[in-house]
Legacy VTK file of the C-alpha trace (Angstrom):
# vtk DataFile Version 3.0
C-alpha trace
ASCII
DATASET POLYDATA
POINTS 532 float
82.410 5.615 -33.482
81.107 5.534 -37.024
77.338 4.936 -37.353
76.064 1.810 -39.035
74.367 2.247 -42.341
70.600 2.666 -42.002
69.867 -0.666 -43.639
71.992 -2.406 -40.967
70.489 -0.652 -37.917
68.125 -2.705 -35.626
64.656 -1.281 -34.934
63.435 -4.105 -32.726
63.239 -2.099 -29.494
61.229 0.773 -30.954
58.870 -1.799 -32.442
58.646 -3.646 -29.096
57.843 -0.382 -27.318
55.187 0.548 -29.864
53.687 -2.962 -29.683
53.471 -2.794 -25.881
51.916 0.671 -26.089
49.397 -0.555 -28.674
48.485 -3.586 -26.546
48.075 -1.438 -23.439
45.966 1.100 -25.330
43.767 -1.660 -26.759
43.212 -3.237 -23.341
42.442 0.161 -21.830
40.032 1.013 -24.669
38.136 -2.257 -24.231
37.992 -1.823 -20.445
36.847 1.792 -20.739
34.136 0.783 -23.209
32.844 -2.178 -21.196
33.141 -0.999 -17.564
33.238 2.780 -16.908
30.930 3.573 -19.827
28.409 0.901 -18.809
27.448 1.683 -15.188
23.926 0.371 -15.841
25.376 -3.144 -15.927
26.312 -2.838 -12.260
22.741 -1.827 -11.457
21.402 -4.884 -13.267
23.904 -7.222 -11.604
22.952 -5.832 -8.194
19.259 -6.247 -8.976
19.793 -9.831 -10.157
21.508 -10.591 -6.838
18.567 -9.027 -5.010
16.096 -11.001 -7.127
17.918 -14.276 -6.467
18.090 -13.534 -2.733
14.352 -12.820 -2.646
13.579 -16.032 -4.518
15.745 -18.086 -2.164
14.087 -16.477 0.857
10.648 -17.149 -0.629
11.667 -20.737 -1.334
12.817 -21.242 2.241
9.510 -19.898 3.567
7.616 -22.116 1.113
9.707 -25.111 2.218
8.899 -24.427 5.872
5.201 -24.199 5.093
5.471 -27.453 3.146
7.153 -29.099 6.139
4.513 -27.860 8.595
2.611 -30.738 10.284
-0.772 -29.856 8.756
0.610 -29.441 5.240
2.825 -32.515 5.527
-0.120 -34.602 6.697
-2.219 -33.352 3.786
0.613 -34.037 1.322
1.221 -37.544 2.692
-2.486 -38.335 2.396
-2.538 -37.076 -1.207
0.562 -39.127 -2.082
-0.973 -42.244 -0.512
-4.154 -41.639 -2.486
-2.107 -41.206 -5.676
-0.259 -44.481 -5.064
-3.509 -46.349 -4.408
-5.148 -44.849 -7.493
-2.113 -45.631 -9.665
-1.888 -49.209 -8.361
-5.569 -49.700 -9.151
-4.717 -48.905 -12.783
-1.230 -50.318 -13.289
-0.406 -52.337 -10.172
-0.279 -56.106 -9.760
-3.094 -58.260 -11.231
-5.032 -58.359 -7.972
-4.879 -54.563 -7.562
-5.960 -53.801 -11.111
-8.688 -56.451 -11.246
-11.526 -53.936 -10.907
-9.993 -51.583 -13.449
-9.514 -54.359 -16.002
-13.112 -55.448 -15.426
-14.207 -51.864 -16.119
-12.087 -51.812 -19.287
-13.609 -55.097 -20.478
-17.106 -53.843 -19.667
-16.437 -50.691 -21.658
-15.127 -52.693 -24.616
-18.145 -55.017 -24.529
-20.484 -52.035 -24.370
-18.665 -50.443 -27.295
-19.074 -53.609 -29.366
-22.777 -53.789 -28.503
-23.177 -50.170 -29.544
-21.409 -50.811 -32.848
-23.555 -53.900 -33.484
-26.773 -52.029 -32.699
-25.690 -49.229 -35.004
-24.845 -51.729 -37.759
-28.181 -53.603 -37.531
-30.059 -50.315 -37.438
-28.256 -49.324 -40.610
-29.228 -52.610 -42.282
-32.917 -52.064 -41.513
-32.777 -48.475 -42.763
-31.219 -49.708 -46.005
-33.999 -52.286 -46.434
-36.609 -49.609 -45.771
-34.956 -47.299 -48.315
-35.173 -50.073 -50.944
-38.899 -50.585 -50.219
-39.461 -46.823 -50.317
-37.872 -46.619 -53.775
-40.267 -49.296 -55.163
-43.202 -47.689 -53.290
-42.483 -44.328 -54.898
-42.417 -45.953 -58.361
-45.776 -47.672 -57.708
-47.322 -44.363 -56.648
-46.001 -42.729 -59.768
-47.470 -45.449 -62.024
-50.712 -45.548 -59.961
-50.614 -49.290 -59.104
-52.913 -49.150 -56.080
-52.813 -52.822 -55.065
-49.016 -52.932 -55.268
-48.817 -49.608 -53.430
-50.854 -50.980 -50.488
-48.577 -54.017 -50.179
-45.426 -51.898 -50.351
-46.822 -49.429 -47.820
-47.464 -52.320 -45.415
-43.880 -53.547 -45.885
-42.567 -49.992 -45.385
-44.510 -49.634 -42.115
-43.229 -53.009 -40.942
-39.636 -51.912 -41.505
-40.392 -48.660 -39.655
-41.532 -50.660 -36.598
-38.300 -52.662 -36.757
-36.270 -49.454 -37.098
-38.005 -47.943 -34.059
-37.136 -51.034 -32.024
-33.513 -51.031 -33.291
-33.276 -47.309 -32.515
-34.382 -48.003 -28.945
-31.789 -50.751 -28.629
-29.144 -48.486 -30.152
-29.901 -45.680 -27.676
-29.732 -48.158 -24.810
-26.369 -49.383 -26.127
-25.093 -45.789 -26.294
-26.186 -45.153 -22.688
-24.598 -48.435 -21.549
-21.350 -47.558 -23.343
-21.327 -44.097 -21.767
-21.922 -45.564 -18.300
-19.150 -48.139 -18.824
-16.773 -45.388 -19.988
-17.595 -43.313 -16.916
-16.922 -46.350 -14.757
-13.458 -46.712 -16.294
-12.769 -42.958 -16.134
-13.479 -42.893 -12.398
-10.175 -44.694 -11.882
-8.364 -42.123 -14.058
-10.130 -39.196 -12.391
-9.225 -40.496 -8.953
-5.561 -40.651 -9.945
-5.650 -37.211 -11.641
-7.399 -35.609 -8.657
-4.719 -36.911 -6.290
-1.972 -35.711 -8.654
-3.616 -32.272 -8.954
-3.831 -31.969 -5.175
-0.130 -32.770 -4.809
0.767 -30.262 -7.513
-1.369 -27.587 -5.839
0.432 -28.131 -2.526
3.878 -28.114 -4.160
3.072 -25.414 -6.747
4.618 -22.441 -4.864
7.974 -24.128 -4.403
7.967 -25.529 -7.959
7.330 -22.077 -9.431
10.188 -20.615 -7.389
12.512 -23.437 -8.482
11.601 -22.734 -12.103
12.459 -19.046 -11.694
15.707 -19.919 -9.913
16.826 -21.922 -12.950
17.570 -18.597 -14.669
20.353 -17.995 -12.119
22.125 -21.329 -12.643
25.384 -21.471 -14.573
26.479 -17.976 -15.578
23.224 -16.598 -14.243
21.400 -13.632 -15.678
23.557 -11.328 -17.760
23.037 -7.557 -18.119
21.183 -6.613 -21.267
20.400 -3.193 -22.713
16.709 -2.292 -22.722
15.536 0.672 -24.741
12.257 1.732 -26.306
11.432 4.221 -29.045
8.493 6.409 -28.037
7.068 7.271 -31.445
4.546 9.845 -30.207
7.072 11.730 -28.055
9.451 13.666 -30.302
12.697 15.231 -29.161
13.902 18.712 -30.113
14.938 17.618 -33.638
11.742 15.711 -34.353
12.992 12.155 -33.849
11.266 9.619 -31.579
12.462 9.775 -27.972
14.674 6.880 -26.864
13.863 5.628 -23.376
16.469 3.573 -21.459
15.343 4.187 -17.890
14.679 0.513 -17.101
18.346 -0.370 -17.509
18.871 0.987 -13.988
15.297 0.963 -12.672
15.143 -2.763 -13.384
12.300 -3.616 -11.019
10.001 -0.751 -11.976
7.609 -3.035 -13.895
8.109 -6.222 -11.845
5.915 -7.368 -8.985
7.434 -8.056 -5.583
9.535 -4.931 -5.020
6.894 -2.422 -3.919
7.384 -0.264 -0.843
5.743 -1.795 2.250
3.344 1.136 2.705
1.795 0.399 -0.689
1.363 -3.306 0.114
-0.384 -2.410 3.369
-2.516 0.238 1.687
-3.698 -2.294 -0.903
-4.553 -4.843 1.805
-6.458 -2.185 3.720
-8.403 -1.296 0.553
-9.267 -5.006 0.011
-7.621 -5.142 -3.402
-8.747 -8.285 -5.288
-6.509 -11.295 -4.711
-5.558 -11.537 -8.397
-4.461 -7.898 -8.462
-2.550 -8.344 -5.182
-0.560 -11.224 -6.658
0.078 -9.410 -9.934
1.104 -6.119 -8.349
3.013 -7.169 -5.249
3.859 -10.913 -5.281
4.717 -10.583 -1.577
4.768 -13.564 0.755
2.024 -13.308 3.439
4.656 -13.601 6.177
6.439 -10.553 4.766
3.187 -8.589 4.715
2.656 -9.405 8.406
6.194 -8.221 9.203
5.542 -5.007 7.266
2.422 -4.365 9.352
4.310 -4.674 12.653
6.977 -2.175 11.611
4.364 0.180 10.157
2.601 0.287 13.521
5.927 0.982 15.262
7.065 3.915 13.103
3.850 5.422 11.676
0.464 6.754 12.680
-2.405 6.315 10.226
-4.401 9.430 9.393
-7.907 9.384 7.865
-7.710 10.095 4.161
-9.487 13.215 2.907
-12.695 12.628 0.933
-12.506 12.553 -2.847
-15.152 15.281 -2.966
-15.479 18.052 -0.384
-18.785 17.501 1.442
-21.390 20.193 1.977
-20.243 22.381 4.828
-16.570 21.845 4.088
-13.950 19.371 5.255
-11.832 19.792 8.353
-8.603 17.772 8.108
-7.149 16.194 11.270
-5.226 18.648 13.410
-1.464 18.514 13.151
0.177 17.072 16.287
1.867 19.542 18.587
5.660 19.673 18.224
7.500 17.590 20.755
8.695 19.440 23.822
12.525 19.539 23.702
12.543 18.884 27.446
10.958 15.459 26.845
13.453 14.556 24.113
16.017 13.005 26.420
17.471 10.447 23.997
19.525 11.784 21.065
21.030 10.026 18.081
23.419 11.308 15.376
22.312 12.387 11.927
23.201 9.026 10.318
20.760 7.203 12.620
18.039 9.792 11.964
18.505 9.296 8.216
17.911 5.567 8.747
14.701 6.418 10.587
13.606 8.652 7.723
14.361 5.955 5.141
12.308 3.512 7.201
9.420 5.969 7.461
9.517 6.699 3.728
9.242 2.970 2.979
6.662 2.019 5.621
4.500 5.116 6.162
4.027 6.552 2.701
2.369 9.889 1.970
-0.852 9.350 3.948
0.530 8.581 7.417
2.431 10.562 10.024
6.090 9.703 10.421
7.264 9.368 14.009
10.736 10.261 12.707
9.262 13.724 12.038
6.317 14.109 14.401
8.002 12.719 17.528
11.540 14.033 17.143
13.332 17.249 17.960
15.977 18.122 15.374
19.099 20.007 16.404
21.982 21.547 14.510
25.679 21.109 15.212
25.526 23.724 17.993
22.624 22.010 19.741
20.042 24.594 18.705
16.545 23.310 17.949
15.649 23.463 14.252
12.149 24.640 13.362
10.699 24.158 9.895
9.546 27.369 8.215
6.123 26.896 6.641
4.673 29.187 3.949
2.254 31.614 5.553
-0.121 33.981 3.840
-0.599 37.284 5.645
-3.445 38.450 3.447
-1.416 41.050 1.567
1.315 39.101 -0.234
1.205 38.804 -4.018
3.399 35.705 -3.896
3.147 34.122 -0.432
5.158 31.029 -1.335
8.055 33.121 -2.616
8.015 35.418 0.398
7.784 32.541 2.847
10.755 30.800 1.250
12.842 33.879 0.570
16.351 33.413 1.869
15.761 29.716 2.626
18.759 28.530 0.647
19.636 25.430 2.684
16.849 22.914 3.383
16.195 22.082 7.012
17.310 18.471 6.466
20.795 19.651 5.526
21.255 21.375 8.903
20.381 18.378 11.090
23.232 17.132 13.261
21.233 15.027 15.707
17.666 13.926 16.391
16.195 13.553 19.862
13.043 11.963 21.253
11.732 10.146 24.306
13.094 6.735 25.262
10.048 4.770 24.087
10.042 6.316 20.607
13.804 5.911 20.155
13.630 2.276 21.298
10.736 1.549 18.916
12.524 3.165 15.964
15.807 1.371 16.656
14.029 -1.974 17.031
12.233 -1.370 13.736
15.545 -0.663 11.999
16.998 -3.921 13.365
14.043 -6.076 12.303
13.377 -4.369 8.964
13.056 -7.135 6.297
12.666 -4.721 3.374
15.958 -4.540 1.477
14.958 -2.939 -1.839
16.689 0.307 -2.748
14.467 3.070 -4.162
16.052 2.632 -7.606
14.838 -0.991 -7.755
11.333 -0.550 -6.363
8.190 -1.413 -8.273
6.291 1.540 -9.704
3.499 2.645 -7.344
0.117 1.337 -8.495
1.952 -0.588 -11.208
-0.908 -2.964 -11.999
-3.319 -0.099 -12.612
-1.015 2.532 -14.126
1.498 0.457 -16.111
0.190 -3.045 -16.773
-3.381 -2.042 -17.601
-3.023 1.450 -19.074
0.520 2.694 -19.767
2.796 -0.079 -21.000
6.389 1.242 -20.625
7.317 -0.272 -23.988
4.797 2.085 -25.597
4.726 5.107 -23.292
8.199 4.914 -21.778
9.115 6.741 -18.583
10.004 10.225 -19.818
6.455 10.871 -21.038
5.402 11.303 -17.414
8.651 11.756 -15.510
10.601 13.971 -17.896
14.399 13.946 -17.887
16.816 12.481 -20.403
15.536 8.986 -21.023
18.517 8.118 -23.207
20.944 8.768 -20.322
22.432 5.619 -18.768
25.521 7.075 -17.137
24.381 10.000 -14.997
23.180 8.454 -11.781
23.246 11.785 -9.943
19.896 13.006 -11.182
20.278 16.708 -10.572
23.861 16.964 -11.737
23.010 15.342 -15.058
19.464 16.717 -15.373
18.502 13.073 -15.325
14.992 13.111 -13.977
12.198 14.709 -12.118
14.125 16.425 -9.299
15.225 19.222 -11.624
12.446 21.764 -12.166
14.265 24.002 -14.626
15.532 21.770 -17.419
12.288 21.283 -19.321
10.639 24.670 -19.608
10.718 28.120 -17.987
8.641 28.231 -14.826
7.491 31.099 -12.667
9.405 32.087 -9.554
6.546 30.800 -7.435
6.754 27.341 -8.993
10.539 27.275 -8.634
10.326 28.121 -4.956
7.523 25.665 -4.313
9.585 23.107 -6.175
12.347 23.560 -3.616
9.808 23.125 -0.877
7.752 20.286 -2.354
9.928 17.727 -4.106
8.952 16.176 -7.405
8.343 17.646 -10.841
4.598 18.234 -10.342
3.978 14.718 -11.541
0.205 14.859 -11.740
0.336 17.781 -14.154
2.061 15.501 -16.694
-1.182 13.516 -17.003
-2.655 16.501 -18.816
-0.460 15.780 -21.841
-2.944 13.097 -22.869
-5.918 13.451 -20.520
-6.712 17.058 -21.390
-10.449 16.553 -21.722
-10.863 14.477 -18.551
-11.750 16.405 -15.417
-11.325 13.536 -12.943
-8.409 11.100 -12.837
-8.251 8.459 -10.111
-4.493 8.695 -9.528
-4.205 12.465 -9.975
-6.379 13.996 -7.237
-4.478 17.298 -7.118
-4.777 17.743 -10.875
-8.484 16.916 -10.712
-9.051 19.424 -7.901
-7.019 22.032 -9.770
-9.084 21.605 -12.917
-12.301 21.909 -10.921
-10.982 24.999 -9.134
-9.994 26.600 -12.438
-13.430 25.900 -13.916
-15.166 27.300 -10.811
-13.179 30.504 -10.179
-10.665 30.916 -13.021
-7.115 32.236 -12.598
-8.041 35.474 -10.865
-9.931 33.712 -8.117
-6.543 32.992 -6.553
-4.064 35.349 -8.263
-4.853 39.063 -7.809
-4.263 41.502 -10.684
-3.674 45.214 -10.767
-6.207 47.710 -12.084
LINES 1 533
532 0 1 2 3 4 5 6 7 8 9 10 11 12 13 14 15 16 17 18 19 20 21 22 23 24 25 26 27 28 29 30 31 32 33 34 35 36 37 38 39 40 41 42 43 44 45 46 47 48 49 50 51 52 53 54 55 56 57 58 59 60 61 62 63 64 65 66 67 68 69 70 71 72 73 74 75 76 77 78 79 80 81 82 83 84 85 86 87 88 89 90 91 92 93 94 95 96 97 98 99 100 101 102 103 104 105 106 107 108 109 110 111 112 113 114 115 116 117 118 119 120 121 122 123 124 125 126 127 128 129 130 131 132 133 134 135 136 137 138 139 140 141 142 143 144 145 146 147 148 149 150 151 152 153 154 155 156 157 158 159 160 161 162 163 164 165 166 167 168 169 170 171 172 173 174 175 176 177 178 179 180 181 182 183 184 185 186 187 188 189 190 191 192 193 194 195 196 197 198 199 200 201 202 203 204 205 206 207 208 209 210 211 212 213 214 215 216 217 218 219 220 221 222 223 224 225 226 227 228 229 230 231 232 233 234 235 236 237 238 239 240 241 242 243 244 245 246 247 248 249 250 251 252 253 254 255 256 257 258 259 260 261 262 263 264 265 266 267 268 269 270 271 272 273 274 275 276 277 278 279 280 281 282 283 284 285 286 287 288 289 290 291 292 293 294 295 296 297 298 299 300 301 302 303 304 305 306 307 308 309 310 311 312 313 314 315 316 317 318 319 320 321 322 323 324 325 326 327 328 329 330 331 332 333 334 335 336 337 338 339 340 341 342 343 344 345 346 347 348 349 350 351 352 353 354 355 356 357 358 359 360 361 362 363 364 365 366 367 368 369 370 371 372 373 374 375 376 377 378 379 380 381 382 383 384 385 386 387 388 389 390 391 392 393 394 395 396 397 398 399 400 401 402 403 404 405 406 407 408 409 410 411 412 413 414 415 416 417 418 419 420 421 422 423 424 425 426 427 428 429 430 431 432 433 434 435 436 437 438 439 440 441 442 443 444 445 446 447 448 449 450 451 452 453 454 455 456 457 458 459 460 461 462 463 464 465 466 467 468 469 470 471 472 473 474 475 476 477 478 479 480 481 482 483 484 485 486 487 488 489 490 491 492 493 494 495 496 497 498 499 500 501 502 503 504 505 506 507 508 509 510 511 512 513 514 515 516 517 518 519 520 521 522 523 524 525 526 527 528 529 530 531
């Protein structure tokens, strides 16, 4: 079959195919740009849901307190007082009779004051005219005329003194009449203020909930340029950490152990509200769970006393024979999460102290602690040598006595704290961030390291995202690397020395402060032996 000439051939199907391919590619490009490349938006949406849920829970608790008999009785009394005070001002003629009388009395007193002021002014003008003529007579030395004018001047002065007395009395009467009228206004305002004080908590929550109406809060990129922290090519560091760590500088998302620690330290009420913004009922619930899963330990003194300091003895490991109740690894991880949130660094965790950990074969796992034998050049390295897999990775089940297991499981069931670590408020936020280190100025990477510009790598180690990686920033000794495996965290307190070089004591960096003092006292070689 002969082919049609080129100018007669139809190209509609190739064009249709290319158009479909272009449309598909465009849709895919937009989706890839908006969704997979923006994982921080999901973090913000999840946090906004958490924030709204917390506000609704707070509102429900505030509503219940408002409906309590004592509060309701107080509110009803304040509303009745407000109605009576308002009726006395703007009610029917009989109700506002006293107020209108006070208004008329004030107006009459005002008129009397104005009249007294006017007549006093007239007399002063007359006296000024006499004084002018008296001054001329003195200048021309007319003694007889001067004596007459002086007598007239003194007469006007006596009248002025009397008018001044009347004027002052009129001022006092006007002030008293005004106060009489204002008592009605003050009574109404006091009743209104009392009602507003009772309803203030729920009104503030309603105002914050308005942000979630309609489309609600929408994800928004937050980034700061840290001018004094240069990257490797000399440009200011860009910090975007708060796109995922949304609650880091917001009150109300702190770990329970920090709330309880602040209450125990009698933190001022204003600082408690600013830092934590936690409902009192929640704080009471935190305390109950803390007592069920933790044991408080006396804190070491800030300065070692004369004669030394003996820390509390570590509890003896639990006898495996007493650990009759066992739970799988997933349950033990829940216990550990609960202990991390409720116990904090200064309390013993029952999930550790009162459990026996076993591997998949049922063998008891024992934690290897660094031990100095008196001859090792690097005791930490020797103690950890060959310890490739952390003990936590080997746990298959955790066992304890019936009472401890029951207490831990009950605590997990009743746990009201639902804030993931990524959304928690920065520890000591009010002191460290709000008062001293505003994140908009200092950022996060100044202290925490990592790639502050990164918004996609949520697996911190895999993407060298943050402080878990000890090797990304600078070369460290083998001892520090090994101790970093043992003691998590990027030696946070040492980062304070970037700015606080000349300060020997920092309130929130006790290890750094002790290290500086130790270095000043004994130097490097007091701890690290050298050859020769």
